[in-house]
Structure formats: C-alpha cells, structure tokens
N, C-alpha and C positions, 0 to 999 in steps of 0.2 A: 504493500500500499504506500502511495506517495505521501510526503509530508503534508502537502496541501490537502489530500483526502482525509488524513488522520487528524488534522488540526482541530483543536477544540474552539470552534468559532462561537459557541454559546458563552464561554467564559470571556473571550475577547470582547464580544458585544456587550456583555453585561458590564465589563470594566469601563469600556469607552462611555457607555450611557451614564456611568456615575462620574464622569469627568476624569478618570485616571488614564490619561492618553499615552503614557509609556508604562513599561513594567516596572521601572524604578518608583514611579509615582503610586502604583498599586502596592508595591512592597512596603513603602513608607506608610501608606494609608492603613495597611494591614497591621503594622506594628502599633500605630496609634489606636486603632480600634481594639486590638488585643488588650491594651492597657486599660481601656474603659471597662473591659470585662473582667479585670483583675488577672489577666494572663501576661506574664512578663516573657513573651516570646515574639519572634519575628520570623520573617522569611527572606530568602535572598532572590535576587533577580534570577538566578539559575533555577531556583524552585519554581518561580512564576513561569519561566520559560518551559520547564518540564510539564506543569499543568496545562499551558496553553498549546503545547505540541500534541497533547492527546496521549502521550506515552507514559504518564504518571500513574502510580498506584492510587487506590482510594486514600484520600487524606486521613490522617490520624484524628483522634477524637478531638484534640484541642484545635486543630485546624478546621475541622468540620464546624465546631462551634463558632469560631470566629467568621468563617466564610458565610454561613447562613445568616449570622446577625448582621454582617456588612451589607449583603444584598437583599435580605428579607426573602430568600428563595431557597427551596431544598437543593441539595447538591445536584440531583439528577437534572434540574432545569439550568444548572450551570455547566452542563456537559460531562460531569463525572459519572462513572459507571459503577454502580454498587456491585461488588463481587458476590456471587451466589455459589457456595461450596457445592460441589458434587464430587465426592472423592477428592482427588487432587486437582480437579479441573475447576475452572471459573468461567462463567458464561455471562454474556451481556444481557442486561434487562431493557425493556423498552423504555424510551424516555417519556416522561409524563407532560402532560399539559402542552401539546404542540402548538396551541394557540398563542403561547407565550414565547415560543422559540423565535429567535431572530431569523432573518432571510437566509436561506441556505447559500453555500458558495454558488456563484453564477458561472464560474469557469474554473475547472480543476486543471492544474498544471500538466498532469499526465494525460489528461483528455485532449487538451488543445494541441499537444504535440503530434497528435494523430492526424491533424489537419494542416494543410499547407496553403501557402499563397493567399490569394484574395478571399478564399472561403474562410480562412483563419481570421482575416481582418474583419469580415463581416460578422462572424460569430462574436468576436470581442466587442464590436461596435454595438451589436444588439444587446449584449450584456451591460454595456455602459449606459444605454438609453433606458434599459430596465431598471438599473440601479437608481437613475435620476427619477424616474416615474415613482418609484417606490419611496424615495426620500421625500418627495412632495406630499406623500400621504402618511408615512409612518415615522418620519423623522430620521436624523442621522445616526442614531445609536446603533440600529441593526445594519445599516447600509455601509457604514464606515469600514468594518473589518473585511466585508466582501470586496469593497472597492480597493483596499490595500492589496488584497490578493490578486485583484485584477491588474492593478499596475504592475505587480511583480510578474505576472504572466506576460504582459505586453513587453516589459524590459527584457525578459528572458527570451522571448521569441524573436525580438529585434536583433539580438546578438547572432541568431543563427540564420535569419532570413536573407534571401537574395537582395540586391540593392533596391530594385523597385518596390518590393514588398516592405523592406525596411523603412522606406521613407513614409509609407502609409501607416505603419506601426508607430513611428515616432510622432506623426500627426495625432493619431489616436491616443498615444501616451500623453501628449500635451493636454488634450482635452481631459483625460482621466486624471492627471495631475492637478489641473485647474479645479475639477470637481471635488477632489480630494481636500483641497485647500477650502473650498466652500463648506464641506462637511465638518472639517475641524473648527472653522469659524463658528458655525451654527452650534457646534457642541460646546463652545466656550473655551477652546484651546488658546494658548497664548498667541500673541501677534507674531512671535518669532516662528512658531510652528506653521502658521498660515503663510507667512512670507516665504518659508522654505519651499513650500509646495508650489506657490506661484512662480518662484524663481526656477523650479525644476520644469514647470510647464513652459516657461519661456526658453529655457535651454533646449527643450525637445523641439519647440517651434522653430527655433533658429537652425538646429541640426537638419531638420527636414526642408529648410529654406521657405517656410511658409510665413511671410511677414504679416499677413492679415491676422494670423492666429497670434502672433506676437502682440499686435495692437489690441486684440480681443482680451488677452490676458491682462495688458495694462488697464483696460476698462474694469475688469474684475478686481484688480488691485485698488483702483480708485473707489470701488464700491465697498471694499473691505476696510478702507481708511476710516478711522474714528472720526466722528463728526467735530472733535475738537481740533483737528488739523485740516481745516479747509483748503490751506495753501497746497499741501501735498495732494489732496484730493483733486483740486483743479489742475495741477501739473500733470497728473497721471491721465485724467480724462482728456485734457488738451493734447497731450502726446498721442493718445490712442487715435484721435481724429486726424492729426497733422503730421504723423510719422511718415517714414519713407515706404509707404505701402498703400494699397487701395483697400480701405475698410469698406466691407459691404454696407449698403445703405441703412439696412435695419440696425446693424451694429453701430453705424455712424450716429443714427438717431438716438440710440441709448446713450452713447458716449457724450453727445451734446446735452442730453437731459442731465447726465451726471455732473457735467461741468456747470450747468445752471444751479444744480443743488449746491455745489461747492460755493458759488458766488452768493447764493442766499445765506449759507452759513457764515461767509466772511463779511456779511453786513452790506452787500451791494444793494443798490436801489431796486425795488420790485420791477421797474420797467426794464432794467438790464437783464434780470432773471427771465422775464417774460420774452424778451428779445431772443435769448438763446433757445428757450422752449419752442418758439416759432420756427427757428432753424431746424430743431429736431423733428417737428411735425413736417416740415418741407422735405426733409430727408426721407421720412417714412412714407409720405405720399409718393415719392418718386421711386420707391423700392419696387422691384418685381414681386409677384406673388410669392408668399412665403409658406411655411408649413400650416397645417390645420390650425385654426383659432385655438388659443389656449395651450399650445404644445411647448411653448418657450420654457426652457429649463436653464439651470445654472451651466450646463455643459454645452449649450448651443445646439448644433454646430453654428457658430457666429451669429447668434441671435436670430436663427432662421424662422422661428415662430413668433418674434417680436411684433405685437399688434397695437392697435390704436388704444384698446382698454388698458393695456399695460402701460403705455406711454402717458395715458391721462392720469392713471393712478400714481405713477412716479412724479408726474408734474404736480399733482396735489400735494405730494410731500414737500416739493420745492416751494410751493406757495405757502405751506405751513412754516417752513424755515424762513421765509421771507416776511413773516409777520402778517399773513393774510389767511387765518384760520377758517373764516367763513367760506372763502373761495375753495380752500382745501376741502372742507366737509362737503361742499356742494358736488365737486368733482367726484369725491370718493364714493359718496352715496349713489350717484348715477352709474359709475363704471363698475362698481362692485355689484350693482344689480343686473348689468348687462353682459359683464365679462366672464370668461371661462377661465377661472384661476384654480390651481391646485390648492388643497387645503392649507398648505404651508404659507403660500403666497397670500391667500385670502386672510389668514390670520394676521400676517404682518401688516397688510394694508388696513385692515379693520383696526388694528392697534393704533395705527397713525390717525384713523378716523376718530377713535376715542380721544386721542390727544387734541385733535383740532376742535372737537366739540367742547372739551374742558376749556381750551384757551379762548373760545368763542363765548364762554359763559353759559354753557348748557350742561350743568353737572350731572343731573339725573340720566339724560340721554348718553352722556359720556360713560357713566359707570355701568349703565345696562349694555352699552356696546362693548366695554371692556369684559364684562361677564361672558359675552358671546365669543370673545377671543379666547378665553380660557377653555370654553367647550370645544374649541378647535385645536388649541395648542398644547394643553396641559398634559394629555396622555402621551402624544408622540414627542414631547419636549421639543417644540420648534423654538430653538433658543433665541434667534433674532426677534421673533414675535413676542416672546415673553419679556425679553429685555425692553423692547420698545413699549410694551404695556405698562412695565413698572415705571418707565420714564413719564408715560402719559398719565398714570395714576398720581404721580407726584404733583401734577398740577391741580389735583382735587383736594389737596390738604385743607385749603380754606373752607370746604364744604364737608369737613369730616363728620358733622352731626347728622347729615342726611343718611336715611336708611340704605338707599341703593349704594352710596360711597362706602358706608361701613361694610355692606356685604361684599363689595368688591375688594376692599382692603383685607378682610378676613380670609376671603378665597386666595388671595395673593400670598398672604402670610402662611397658609396651610401648604403651599407648594414646597416640594424638597429643594434644598439649595443646589 
C-alpha cells in the first residue's frame, strides 16, 4: 500500500480544523492540553508523523484520553483503528459515523502514476475543481489535507512528465498552490504560511511561462492583504492589471475592483473609488462569455466565472469601506437575492451586509442578518465570513441592550475559538 493510500487523513483534517497547521503546533497543543488534564506528558513531532502516516499502533491509555478530550471525538473518528484480538491476529473494524468523516483523498499517488499525458492533467484538474466546489460548501478543514496531497501529486508527476505535459502540470500546480493559500487563509493560518503558498504559485506560473497566471496570483495576494495595509493591497492589485502580461478581462475587472477597495481603505474620495469601479464594470462588459453563472471559485481559472452579481457584491464592500453604508446595503440586498453564490461566499457577503446595516443605523436588521450568517458559516467554519461578522458585530456595541443584538453576541460568544 502506498503512503498516500495509508495516510490517516481523518487525523490530519481534524488537526487542521482546530487550527494546528503544522505537526509541531499539534504536538505543542497536545502537551498543553495534557497539563489541563493533570497529565505531565507530551508527544514528539515524530509521534505525530507516525499517527498521521497510518502506520501507528493504537494509542496508549493516556494518549487516548488526551486525544479524545482535545478533539471531542472517539479515536475511530480520528482515523485510529481499534485492535480486536483473534488469537495472535488483529483485524480492522469499520469506522463509525461516516457523515463526520472529511472528504476522502481525491487523487492517490499510486493511482495517478497509472495514467499519463493529458489524461493525467485532466484527472488532476477535475480533482482540483471538485476540491474548490466542496470548500465553498463544507469549509477548508476537510479540503486542505486533500489539496496538500494533490499538490504533492502534481509536483511528483511534473518531475517525470515530458516537456509539454510538464508545462500543463506546472500551470495546474500554480492554481493548486494558490488554492492552498486560500484554504490556509480561511483556516486562520499565519500570514507567512499564506505568503509561502502564494509565492509557490507564482514560481510555478513563471516556470511554465504563464504571465497571466502570475498576474492572477498577484490579485489573490492583494485580496489576502490585511485591510490595515491598503498601500500594499493597491500596489498588488495595480501590478496585476498593469504587469507585462495580458490579464483576461474578467480577471482585470476583479483586480480593478480590488484596487478600488484599497483606495477606499486608504481614505480616497468616494468619487475616485466609483471611477475605478466603473472601469471594472467596463472590463466585465467587454469580456467574452465565461463559465456558468455562479461557478467562480478561488482557483479560477483566471476568474472565468466572474459575473456581474459578484462584481456588484464586491463593489458594495468598496462602498462600505468608502463610508457609504446605505449604498452598500442596497447593492448587497439586490445581488445576494439574484446571484448564485456558494454558501461560503454568501456567508461572507452577508456578513458585510450586517456591517453595512449596523453602520447605517439599523441595528435590529443588522443583528438578524448576522444570525443568518452564523447559520451558514458556523458549522463549516468559514473563517473569513466569521471574522467579518465579528468585525460587523463590533459596530453594534452601542445597541447592546436590544434583544436581537444580545442574541447575536451570545451566539458569537458560543463559537469555538
């Protein structure tokens, strides 16, 4: 059995969902948690690696107690297999609660090696699109371990492929690395981790000679920039549009919109923000037909499904940042009603609607809107939507005695950190 086939993806997914993005972070958290249980014990990164490789024995009693307390799950749902003695032999028992299991590996290393050429590229591309689809509905926790396996598969296949296929694999690897950056960002990983994956995406785009992909990743880097650094955000978005490549018109429209948001965050006049948004609309109007409505994902390709509803929702965010919350709320109400958004994106834009309503002086409607975000975002842990909702809820502090606001604050306080 290959390492990919035997890997304990259940434990990896659970670790990432809890915010422990490296094996060392998990080992450190294990030791801290053990102390809260009165256990003065720890584990090494080597032990974590053994557990996640799927080649480890059933944990001992102390480790079982710590692991089940950390995750709130029985060990079987963390991918461990309870031994059942039959003479000297041990047999696997079925895993319980399949509805709680993360997404299974989309591509196995041994499996993809049986396919060659463009059929391989097509299989890997389909797996990547599937991962993006599932992320938009289930959140990053279960998708991230699978996508990391996919990146490793692409990288390994590229080493052995002939030149023309290698170029296609590197392009696909660039998309997969950018998507991995997105997943880490939504999971709450450090800025350095997100930057690492964006830089890998740019490296692979450059290696396969795809300048437009380089520009596209710059756009995604701009979107990942904290709102407290509008100058960097604007520089990245501007470079995406004006670099030595021809950015497709849909991607150009989104990059111009992102530059408009940076202007708004930097305190520019609302008319200057509106002017850039008009240019974004003109680029979208001139674009050839794209993918089906609502198919735009973080991985593209190159904003192929970017449509008017998404542009208008993002433009509403720009108006909110520019101090025009009523205009933002009007646009968001309209285009959330008519647009086809994945649950993740709908939660994110609805969180902005809650903030716009709060800033416009409609606290009860803002709080009720915020509660609807929780219904979408809490279970799959859509990180950016929840962070934006917390920021929007901060605007409701002056209305803290209202029952709807209290309800929202209680619901937010009950969420796991």
